[in-house]
C-alpha positions as CSV (number, residue, x, y, z in Angstrom):
1,X,-151.4,-88.9,82.1
2,X,-149.0,-90.3,80.0
3,X,-146.2,-88.9,81.5
4,X,-146.8,-90.7,84.6
5,X,-147.2,-94.0,83.4
6,X,-144.3,-93.7,81.4
7,X,-142.0,-92.5,84.8
8,X,-143.3,-95.0,86.7
9,X,-142.3,-98.0,84.1
10,X,-139.0,-96.0,83.1
11,X,-138.6,-95.7,87.3
12,X,-139.1,-99.6,87.9
13,X,-136.8,-100.5,84.5
14,X,-134.0,-98.0,86.0
15,X,-133.6,-99.8,89.4
16,X,-133.1,-103.0,87.8
17,X,-130.6,-101.4,85.2
18,X,-128.4,-99.8,88.3
19,X,-128.6,-103.1,90.4
20,X,-127.1,-104.4,87.6
21,X,-124.3,-102.0,87.0
22,X,-123.1,-100.8,90.7
23,X,-121.5,-102.8,93.0
24,X,-123.0,-101.3,96.0
25,X,-126.5,-102.3,94.7
26,X,-125.2,-105.8,94.1
27,X,-127.5,-107.1,96.8
28,X,-130.4,-106.2,94.9
29,X,-129.5,-107.8,92.2
30,X,-129.0,-111.1,94.3
31,X,-132.5,-110.5,95.7
32,X,-133.7,-110.4,92.3
33,X,-132.0,-113.6,90.8
34,X,-133.6,-115.2,93.9
35,X,-137.5,-113.6,93.5
36,X,-136.8,-114.9,89.9
37,X,-135.8,-118.2,90.9
38,X,-138.5,-119.2,93.2
39,X,-141.2,-117.1,91.3
40,X,-143.7,-119.6,89.8
41,X,-145.2,-117.4,87.2
42,X,-142.0,-116.7,85.7
43,X,-141.1,-120.6,85.7
44,X,-144.4,-121.9,84.5
45,X,-145.0,-122.3,80.5
46,X,-146.9,-119.0,80.2
47,X,-144.4,-116.8,82.3
48,X,-140.9,-118.0,81.5
49,X,-140.3,-116.0,78.5
50,X,-140.2,-113.1,80.7
51,X,-137.6,-114.8,83.0
52,X,-134.1,-113.3,82.7
53,X,-132.3,-116.4,83.5
54,X,-133.8,-118.5,80.5
55,X,-132.3,-115.9,78.3
56,X,-129.2,-116.0,80.2
57,X,-128.9,-120.1,80.0
58,X,-130.3,-119.9,76.7
59,X,-127.3,-117.7,75.6
60,X,-124.5,-119.6,77.6
61,X,-125.8,-122.9,75.1
62,X,-125.3,-120.4,72.1
63,X,-122.6,-119.0,73.1
64,X,-123.8,-115.6,73.3
65,X,-122.0,-113.6,76.6
66,X,-125.5,-112.1,77.5
67,X,-125.6,-111.1,81.5
68,X,-128.5,-109.4,83.2
69,X,-127.3,-105.9,82.8
70,X,-127.2,-107.0,78.9
71,X,-130.8,-108.6,79.5
72,X,-132.0,-105.5,81.4
73,X,-130.7,-103.1,78.8
74,X,-132.4,-104.8,76.0
75,X,-135.7,-104.8,77.9
76,X,-135.6,-101.2,78.2
77,X,-134.8,-100.8,74.8
78,X,-137.3,-103.1,73.9
79,X,-140.2,-101.2,76.2
80,X,-139.3,-97.6,74.6
81,X,-139.8,-98.7,71.1
82,X,-142.7,-100.6,72.0
83,X,-144.5,-97.6,74.2
84,X,-143.8,-95.1,71.2
85,X,-145.2,-97.2,68.9
86,X,-148.2,-98.3,70.9
87,X,-149.0,-94.8,71.6
88,X,-148.8,-93.6,67.7
89,X,-150.9,-96.4,67.1
90,X,-153.9,-96.3,69.6
91,X,-153.3,-92.9,71.3
92,X,-154.9,-94.5,74.2
93,X,-152.6,-94.3,77.5
94,X,-154.1,-97.6,79.2
95,X,-152.2,-99.4,76.2
96,X,-149.1,-98.1,76.3
97,X,-147.7,-100.4,79.5
98,X,-148.5,-103.1,77.0
99,X,-145.1,-102.0,75.4
100,X,-143.4,-104.1,78.3
101,X,-144.3,-106.7,77.0
102,X,-142.4,-105.6,74.0
103,X,-139.6,-104.8,76.2
104,X,-139.1,-108.6,77.5
105,X,-139.9,-110.3,74.0
106,X,-136.5,-108.7,72.4
107,X,-134.1,-110.5,74.3
108,X,-136.0,-113.9,73.8
109,X,-136.1,-113.0,69.8
110,X,-132.2,-112.4,69.9
111,X,-131.8,-115.7,71.2
112,X,-133.6,-117.1,69.0
113,X,-132.0,-115.9,65.9
114,X,-128.4,-116.4,67.9
115,X,-129.5,-120.2,68.3
116,X,-129.9,-120.3,64.6
117,X,-126.4,-119.5,63.8
118,X,-125.0,-121.3,66.7
119,X,-127.0,-124.7,64.9
120,X,-125.5,-123.5,61.4
121,X,-121.8,-123.5,62.8
122,X,-122.4,-126.7,65.0
123,X,-124.0,-128.5,61.8
124,X,-120.7,-127.5,59.9
125,X,-118.6,-128.7,62.8
126,X,-120.9,-132.0,62.9
127,X,-120.2,-132.7,59.3
128,X,-116.8,-131.9,59.5
129,X,-116.5,-134.2,62.9
130,X,-118.2,-137.0,60.6
131,X,-116.1,-136.5,57.4
132,X,-112.7,-136.4,59.2
133,X,-113.0,-139.4,61.6
134,X,-113.9,-141.9,58.9
135,X,-110.6,-140.4,56.9
136,X,-108.6,-141.3,60.0
137,X,-110.1,-145.3,60.6
138,X,-109.2,-145.7,57.6
139,X,-105.6,-144.3,57.8
140,X,-105.2,-146.1,60.9
141,X,-106.1,-148.9,59.7
142,X,-109.3,-149.4,61.9
143,X,-107.9,-148.0,65.1
144,X,-110.7,-146.6,66.4
145,X,-109.7,-145.1,69.6
146,X,-106.3,-143.9,68.1
147,X,-108.9,-141.5,65.2
148,X,-111.1,-140.2,68.0
149,X,-107.6,-139.1,69.8
150,X,-106.3,-137.6,67.1
151,X,-109.6,-136.1,64.9
152,X,-110.0,-133.2,68.0
153,X,-106.7,-131.7,66.8
154,X,-109.0,-131.0,63.5
155,X,-112.1,-129.4,65.0
156,X,-112.8,-125.8,67.0
157,X,-115.1,-125.9,70.1
158,X,-117.7,-126.5,71.2
159,X,-117.4,-129.5,69.5
160,X,-113.5,-130.0,69.9
161,X,-114.1,-130.2,73.9
162,X,-116.6,-132.7,73.7
163,X,-114.5,-134.9,71.8
164,X,-111.7,-134.5,73.6
165,X,-114.3,-135.3,77.2
166,X,-115.3,-138.4,74.9
167,X,-112.1,-139.9,74.8
168,X,-111.4,-139.3,78.2
169,X,-114.2,-141.7,79.1
170,X,-113.0,-144.1,77.1
171,X,-109.5,-143.8,78.5
172,X,-110.7,-144.2,82.1
173,X,-112.2,-147.6,81.1
174,X,-116.0,-146.4,80.6
175,X,-117.4,-148.5,77.8
176,X,-116.8,-146.9,74.1
177,X,-120.3,-147.2,73.6
178,X,-121.6,-145.5,76.9
179,X,-119.1,-142.3,75.6
180,X,-120.8,-142.4,72.0
181,X,-124.1,-142.4,73.8
182,X,-123.2,-139.2,75.8
183,X,-122.2,-137.3,72.8
184,X,-125.1,-138.2,70.4
185,X,-127.0,-136.8,73.9
186,X,-125.6,-133.6,73.1
187,X,-126.0,-133.6,69.2
188,X,-128.7,-135.8,68.7
189,X,-127.9,-136.0,64.3
190,X,-129.2,-139.4,62.7
191,X,-125.6,-139.5,61.2
192,X,-123.6,-138.9,64.2
193,X,-125.2,-142.0,65.6
194,X,-124.9,-144.4,62.7
195,X,-121.1,-143.6,62.3
196,X,-120.7,-144.3,65.8
197,X,-122.7,-147.5,65.5
198,X,-120.6,-148.4,62.6
199,X,-117.4,-147.8,64.7
200,X,-118.7,-150.0,67.6
201,X,-118.6,-152.9,65.5
202,X,-115.5,-152.0,63.9
203,X,-113.8,-152.0,67.3
204,X,-115.8,-155.4,68.3
205,X,-115.1,-157.5,64.9
206,X,-112.6,-155.5,62.9
207,X,-113.1,-155.9,58.9
208,X,-112.5,-153.3,56.0
209,X,-115.8,-150.6,56.2
210,X,-114.2,-147.8,54.8
211,X,-116.8,-147.8,52.1
212,X,-119.4,-147.6,54.7
213,X,-117.8,-144.7,57.0
214,X,-117.4,-142.7,53.9
215,X,-121.1,-143.0,52.7
216,X,-122.4,-142.1,56.2
217,X,-120.2,-138.6,56.2
218,X,-121.8,-138.6,52.5
219,X,-125.0,-139.0,53.7
220,X,-124.4,-136.0,56.4
221,X,-123.1,-133.7,53.6
222,X,-126.0,-134.4,51.1
223,X,-128.5,-134.1,54.3
224,X,-126.5,-130.3,54.9
225,X,-127.4,-129.4,51.2
226,X,-130.7,-130.6,51.3
227,X,-131.4,-128.8,54.5
228,X,-129.9,-125.4,52.8
229,X,-132.0,-126.2,49.5
230,X,-135.0,-126.7,51.5
231,X,-134.5,-123.3,53.6
232,X,-133.8,-121.3,50.1
233,X,-137.2,-122.8,48.6
234,X,-139.1,-121.1,52.2
235,X,-137.3,-118.1,52.0
236,X,-139.6,-116.2,49.5
237,X,-142.2,-117.0,51.2
238,X,-141.1,-115.6,54.6
239,X,-139.5,-112.7,52.9
240,X,-143.3,-112.1,51.5
241,X,-144.4,-112.1,55.0
242,X,-142.4,-110.2,56.4
243,X,-142.6,-107.4,53.9
244,X,-146.6,-107.5,54.0
245,X,-145.9,-107.1,58.1
246,X,-143.6,-104.0,57.1
247,X,-146.4,-102.4,54.9
248,X,-149.3,-102.9,57.3
249,X,-147.2,-101.2,60.1
250,X,-145.9,-98.7,57.8
251,X,-149.8,-97.3,57.0
252,X,-150.6,-95.6,59.8
253,X,-147.0,-93.8,59.9
254,X,-148.3,-92.5,56.2
255,X,-151.5,-92.1,57.0
256,X,-150.7,-89.9,59.9
257,X,-148.2,-88.0,57.3
258,X,-150.5,-87.3,54.9
259,X,-153.8,-86.7,56.8
260,X,-153.0,-86.7,60.8
261,X,-156.9,-85.7,61.6
262,X,-158.3,-88.5,59.4
263,X,-155.8,-90.4,60.9
264,X,-156.6,-89.6,64.7
265,X,-160.5,-90.2,63.9
266,X,-159.2,-93.5,62.9
267,X,-157.2,-94.6,65.4
268,X,-159.5,-93.8,68.2
269,X,-162.7,-95.8,66.7
270,X,-163.3,-99.1,68.3
271,X,-163.0,-99.9,64.5
272,X,-159.3,-98.4,64.3
273,X,-158.1,-100.2,67.5
274,X,-159.9,-103.4,66.8
275,X,-158.0,-103.4,63.2
276,X,-154.4,-102.8,65.2
277,X,-154.8,-105.1,67.5
278,X,-155.7,-108.3,65.0
279,X,-152.5,-106.8,63.3
280,X,-150.4,-107.1,65.8
281,X,-151.8,-110.4,66.9
282,X,-152.2,-112.1,63.8
283,X,-148.6,-111.0,63.0
284,X,-146.7,-112.1,66.0
285,X,-148.3,-115.7,66.0
286,X,-147.6,-115.9,62.4
287,X,-143.9,-115.0,62.4
288,X,-143.5,-117.4,65.3
289,X,-145.1,-120.0,63.1
290,X,-143.1,-119.1,60.2
291,X,-139.7,-119.0,62.0
292,X,-141.0,-122.7,63.4
293,X,-141.2,-123.9,59.6
294,X,-138.2,-121.8,58.3
295,X,-135.8,-123.9,61.1
296,X,-137.3,-127.3,61.0
297,X,-134.4,-129.5,60.6
298,X,-136.2,-133.1,60.6
299,X,-134.3,-133.3,57.1
300,X,-130.8,-134.4,59.6
301,X,-132.8,-136.7,61.4
302,X,-133.9,-138.1,58.6
303,X,-130.3,-139.3,56.8
304,X,-131.2,-136.4,54.2
305,X,-133.3,-138.5,52.3
């Protein structure tokens, strides 16, 4: 019975996986893409986490090179591991197919951590942008456009490309305020908006405002430092939670090694299954909550205070 279930699951995933690798099966991939796009469930709030296009598009924004081929590979790996663990925990074939949920969850988890890494890189680049632009405006005697034209040379992608686009808009007679607003839509950081607002005042009215620009740059640096301090303060509780979850998940394996008969009796009872289900559900929702708290970046929108 178990092997039939696993064989059916493996067959479905294998077809999808082969369709992404072999050119002669490319039409299957195209058809699958259209099904995904048109699927109401996969585009609903409840099913979008199983939508491969959500992960692929999110990966592009976070500079993660993932396509259908890599996505299905991760789903297969995640499903295989989850199926094995569920069967070990519950010893019930009916629960094993739920391991597919673990397979679909894996690409989303990896994307989440990829976005975190990408956001950290962006904040570092934007800090360099604010500091460098403040210095260039002062160096070029409040010539805002010249400073904007020069600052891109000190940056890296993707911020560099967005700065270049912003300068081109101004060159094509698009108002500087509109170009700044578009840049802020991409990078909604309060200190960036404050800097741009001050540059608009300098462009319209002139005057010596270097101290204000440097103060904004210093404020951004302080916000990043405070952000790191807040994360460091949250880290021990986050680590303790994952240590506890590792211990709880590892208990069945320890019990199985030292007393297999007792483990089998416990895991096949309703109480045993209930305990494992509670641990898995509570652990999953708690992990999501803890990671969201850990990644809370409101301090960057509050001026670093």
